NULUMZA-729168 format. One record per residue (C-alpha): x, y, z; residue number from 1. Coordinates in nm, 4 decimals. Layout:
BEGIN
x, y, z, i
X, Y, Z, NUM;
...
This chain:
BEGIN
x, y, z, i
-6.5248, 2.6506, 2.1287, 1;
-6.9028, 2.6926, 2.0670, 2;
-7.0544, 3.0284, 2.0115, 3;
-7.3490, 3.2170, 2.1471, 4;
-7.5084, 3.5460, 2.0576, 5;
-7.5630, 3.7923, 2.3554, 6;
-7.8061, 4.0675, 2.3136, 7;
-7.7835, 4.3616, 2.5375, 8;
-8.0698, 4.6339, 2.5725, 9;
-8.0028, 4.9432, 2.7392, 10;
-8.2638, 5.2210, 2.7765, 11;
-8.0585, 5.4985, 2.9459, 12;
-8.1493, 5.8372, 2.8495, 13;
-7.8151, 6.0174, 2.8535, 14;
-7.4650, 5.9526, 2.7486, 15;
-7.2943, 5.8412, 2.9581, 16;
-7.5558, 5.6850, 3.1755, 17;
-7.5607, 5.4587, 3.4852, 18;
-7.7858, 5.2355, 3.2994, 19;
-7.5316, 5.1685, 3.0219, 20;
-7.2677, 5.1426, 3.2815, 21;
-7.4504, 4.8592, 3.4560, 22;
-7.5345, 4.6969, 3.1259, 23;
-7.1545, 4.6979, 3.0394, 24;
-7.0673, 4.5417, 3.3644, 25;
-7.3246, 4.2734, 3.3492, 26;
-7.2085, 4.2130, 2.9889, 27;
-6.8417, 4.1745, 3.0737, 28;
-6.9184, 3.9411, 3.3607, 29;
-7.1334, 3.7234, 3.1493, 30;
-6.8669, 3.7068, 2.8612, 31;
-6.6229, 3.5829, 3.1278, 32;
-6.8479, 3.3305, 3.2808, 33;
-6.9312, 3.2119, 2.9105, 34;
-6.5627, 3.1870, 2.8289, 35;
-6.5022, 2.9604, 3.1432, 36;
-6.7702, 2.7251, 3.0072, 37;
-6.5880, 2.7074, 2.6693, 38;
-6.8412, 2.9306, 2.5107, 39;
-6.7497, 3.2382, 2.2801, 40;
-6.9850, 3.5275, 2.3170, 41;
-7.0805, 3.7496, 2.0118, 42;
-7.2096, 4.0584, 2.1943, 43;
-7.4600, 4.2999, 2.0157, 44;
-7.5779, 4.6245, 2.1998, 45;
-7.9089, 4.7969, 2.1459, 46;
-7.9175, 5.1587, 2.2754, 47;
-8.3023, 5.2243, 2.2912, 48;
-8.2684, 5.5986, 2.3245, 49;
-8.1314, 5.6122, 1.9659, 50;
-8.4589, 5.4522, 1.8494, 51;
-8.7053, 5.6762, 2.0155, 52;
-8.8172, 5.8255, 1.6803, 53;
-8.8316, 5.4900, 1.4978, 54;
-9.0304, 5.3494, 1.8111, 55;
-9.2922, 5.6209, 1.7895, 56;
-9.3395, 5.5683, 1.4264, 57;
-9.3768, 5.1982, 1.4627, 58;
-9.6350, 5.2499, 1.7300, 59;
-9.8285, 5.4739, 1.5039, 60;
-9.7842, 5.2866, 1.1739, 61;
-9.7060, 4.9217, 1.2760, 62;
-9.3981, 4.9235, 1.0490, 63;
-9.0499, 4.8951, 1.1850, 64;
-8.7859, 5.0601, 0.9629, 65;
-8.4225, 5.0936, 0.9616, 66;
-8.2171, 5.0791, 1.2787, 67;
-8.5284, 4.9690, 1.4931, 68;
-8.5822, 4.6757, 1.2502, 69;
-8.2180, 4.5666, 1.2816, 70;
-8.2475, 4.6002, 1.6758, 71;
-8.5659, 4.3844, 1.6818, 72;
-8.3828, 4.1241, 1.4556, 73;
-8.0769, 4.1309, 1.7080, 74;
-8.2804, 4.0545, 2.0013, 75;
-8.4895, 3.7812, 1.8128, 76;
-8.1902, 3.5804, 1.6969, 77;
-8.0026, 3.6109, 2.0357, 78;
-7.9244, 3.3138, 2.2605, 79;
-7.9474, 3.5301, 2.5715, 80;
-8.0533, 3.8801, 2.6540, 81;
-7.9570, 4.1516, 2.9297, 82;
-8.2096, 4.3989, 2.9694, 83;
-8.1485, 4.7109, 3.1704, 84;
-8.3725, 5.0105, 3.2309, 85;
-8.3753, 5.3208, 3.4561, 86;
-8.6525, 5.3287, 3.7177, 87;
-8.9070, 5.6268, 3.7049, 88;
-9.1889, 5.6459, 3.9432, 89;
-9.1231, 5.2983, 4.0644, 90;
-9.1363, 5.1287, 3.7189, 91;
-8.9441, 5.0764, 3.3920, 92;
-8.8951, 5.3615, 3.1516, 93;
-9.1529, 5.4433, 2.8754, 94;
-8.8833, 5.3849, 2.6042, 95;
-8.7964, 5.0430, 2.7435, 96;
-9.1672, 4.9350, 2.7609, 97;
-9.2051, 5.0598, 2.3976, 98;
-8.9202, 4.8428, 2.2725, 99;
-9.0524, 4.5233, 2.4184, 100;
-9.4102, 4.6242, 2.3178, 101;
-9.2937, 4.6097, 1.9356, 102;
-9.0931, 4.3080, 1.9853, 103;
-9.2513, 4.0296, 1.7717, 104;
-9.4635, 3.7808, 1.9428, 105;
-9.2752, 3.4787, 2.0730, 106;
-8.9447, 3.6382, 2.0058, 107;
-8.8406, 3.5934, 2.3709, 108;
-9.0133, 3.2768, 2.4420, 109;
-8.7783, 3.0473, 2.6229, 110;
-8.4893, 3.2900, 2.6065, 111;
-8.2468, 3.3367, 2.9065, 112;
-8.2867, 3.6882, 3.0317, 113;
-8.0911, 3.8858, 3.2927, 114;
-8.2765, 4.1868, 3.4252, 115;
-8.1083, 4.4982, 3.5493, 116;
-8.2316, 4.8408, 3.6749, 117;
-8.0855, 5.1696, 3.8037, 118;
-8.2304, 5.4638, 4.0054, 119;
-8.1118, 5.7418, 4.2249, 120;
-8.2129, 5.5530, 4.5552, 121;
-8.2408, 5.1992, 4.6739, 122;
-8.6119, 5.2838, 4.7442, 123;
-8.6830, 5.1563, 4.3763, 124;
-8.5188, 4.8223, 4.4023, 125;
-8.8431, 4.6391, 4.4288, 126;
-8.9394, 4.7515, 4.0673, 127;
-8.7143, 4.4413, 3.9447, 128;
-8.9658, 4.2114, 4.0950, 129;
-9.3037, 4.4031, 4.0743, 130;
-9.2577, 4.5614, 3.7359, 131;
-8.9899, 4.3879, 3.5217, 132;
-9.0337, 4.0245, 3.6001, 133;
-9.4144, 4.0243, 3.5312, 134;
-9.3417, 4.1972, 3.2013, 135;
-9.0880, 3.9271, 3.0840, 136;
-9.3013, 3.6443, 3.2428, 137;
-9.5808, 3.7662, 2.9956, 138;
-9.3288, 3.7446, 2.7163, 139;
-9.2615, 3.3858, 2.8192, 140;
-8.8765, 3.4490, 2.8719, 141;
-8.6541, 3.2455, 3.1095, 142;
-8.5539, 3.5156, 3.3662, 143;
-8.2691, 3.4116, 3.5875, 144;
-8.3178, 3.4282, 3.9565, 145;
-8.0890, 3.7001, 4.0371, 146;
-8.1953, 4.0474, 3.9217, 147;
-7.9428, 4.3323, 3.9510, 148;
-8.0456, 4.6800, 4.0844, 149;
-7.7935, 4.9592, 4.1365, 150;
-7.8626, 5.2863, 4.3000, 151;
-7.6325, 5.5847, 4.2539, 152;
-7.4428, 5.4923, 4.5770, 153;
-7.3714, 5.1449, 4.4487, 154;
-7.1388, 5.3044, 4.1707, 155;
-6.9192, 5.4372, 4.4369, 156;
-6.8399, 5.1034, 4.6035, 157;
-6.4664, 5.0456, 4.6425, 158;
-6.2780, 4.7866, 4.4551, 159;
-6.1629, 4.6217, 4.7736, 160;
-6.5175, 4.4748, 4.8423, 161;
-6.5315, 4.0873, 4.8542, 162;
-6.7175, 3.9747, 4.5437, 163;
-6.8363, 3.6751, 4.7318, 164;
-7.0093, 3.8890, 4.9922, 165;
-7.3785, 3.8109, 4.9874, 166;
-7.4839, 4.1103, 5.1768, 167;
-7.5803, 4.3088, 4.8795, 168;
-7.2505, 4.4569, 4.7180, 169;
-7.3043, 4.5318, 4.3457, 170;
-7.0100, 4.3249, 4.2335, 171;
-7.1541, 4.0091, 4.4204, 172;
-7.4829, 4.0615, 4.2401, 173;
-7.3269, 4.1232, 3.9023, 174;
-7.1221, 3.8087, 3.9258, 175;
-7.4017, 3.5860, 4.0538, 176;
-7.6295, 3.6964, 3.7950, 177;
-7.3798, 3.6515, 3.5299, 178;
-7.3165, 3.3012, 3.6148, 179;
-7.6798, 3.2178, 3.6049, 180;
-7.7243, 3.3562, 3.2647, 181;
-7.4123, 3.2049, 3.1395, 182;
-7.5121, 2.8641, 3.2625, 183;
-7.8504, 2.8733, 3.0932, 184;
-7.7003, 3.0009, 2.7584, 185;
-7.4285, 2.7432, 2.7602, 186;
-7.6706, 2.4552, 2.8279, 187;
-7.9078, 2.5388, 2.5422, 188;
-7.8809, 2.4666, 2.1791, 189;
-7.8301, 2.7865, 1.9561, 190;
-8.1615, 2.9507, 1.8645, 191;
-8.2725, 2.8567, 1.5214, 192;
-8.3644, 3.1594, 1.3169, 193;
-8.6102, 3.0842, 1.0327, 194;
-8.4671, 3.1663, 0.6840, 195;
-8.7459, 3.3580, 0.4981, 196;
-8.5944, 3.2195, 0.1587, 197;
-8.5645, 2.8693, 0.2574, 198;
-8.8956, 2.7429, 0.0924, 199;
-9.0040, 2.9972, -0.1650, 200;
-9.3364, 2.9800, -0.3200, 201;
-9.3159, 2.9120, -0.6944, 202;
-9.4267, 3.1612, -0.9516, 203;
-9.6793, 2.9032, -1.0773, 204;
-9.8106, 2.8788, -0.7280, 205;
-9.8416, 3.2410, -0.6862, 206;
-10.0351, 3.2775, -1.0188, 207;
-10.2591, 3.0017, -0.9145, 208;
-10.3311, 3.1614, -0.5767, 209;
-10.1983, 2.8702, -0.3722, 210;
């Protein structure tokens, strides 16, 4: 069985949060779809709210320390990404944007990404297309066709809903998006992560200024 690393970025502001709940549902569905393809998923979760102070420090200093450095490395080495944000005033949260602002240039290039968003009402659902997709297009990510938006009312859907229903049931959207992400992840070669110690500069070259 092959292995792939799946990074999950959740920027909910509370614990528990509907944003993390949606992220967990998308993750579980993607892991099942990968397993059906003979791919074992190694899941790594980044809770952005826990990095708020480190994000502010990096924006001011340009230096990523501690947990933020580890989180950025988690995303950079992943084979696929699930990114979920709450929607405020028709767009992604500031913390969500800040995290991807400080992600290293090119880290998401060609990476399969599943986008999710939560809000109090369905009026914010278009934020997936007019706010999140342009951001990840700029980052050159490979965003799956199905984005998953969940309003508060969606979490009250009954378990008896037919998951094959295309009318907009949350479970249907989750499973469709998960299949799309798993398909892209399973078809790609694992991402190669550069080893900073692979070709060290010799001491002589350092002294010579080469």
